[in-house]
C-alpha positions, 0 to 999 in steps of 0.5 A: 500500500501507499501510506501518506501523511500530510501536515497542513498549517492553515491560516487562523481565520480558516481553522474553524472551517477547514474541515468543511472546506476540504469535505468535497475533496475528502468525499471524492477521494474516499469514493475512489476504488483504490482508496483505503482511507482518507482521515483528517485529525487536528493537532491538540497543540496547535489548532491551526495544524491538521494532519491527513492520513491517507492510504491507497491500495498501490501505486496505480491507485495513488497515480489515479488519485493525483490525476483526478479532477478533484485532486486538481481542484483541491490543488487550486482551492486549498492554497489560499487557506494555507500558511505554507506548503504542506509537509508530506511523508509518502511511502510504499509499505508492506501492509494492507490495513491497520494492525493491532498494537502489539504492546497493548491489548484492550478487552 
């Protein structure tokens, strides 16, 4: 799978409406056949920082994603709300889903 983490630092005036702003992009991406997940989180330390965790079945699915119209639209729509260029980690890993944490068991 292709596992991607992206950190977005948004302008303070966009913080409370960021999730609403990215909803069309999020919904379209989640509907892609090769998308495994596309989940947003907000930093507990800085309310202007959002982290996107996304995964795609393989490189082909990742390529289809970045070539989609909704991706192109997001690349036009998101920058005005951002303080800086997002930071990204994108890696191909040997997994197909989340694993259970081995150091802890909750029953």
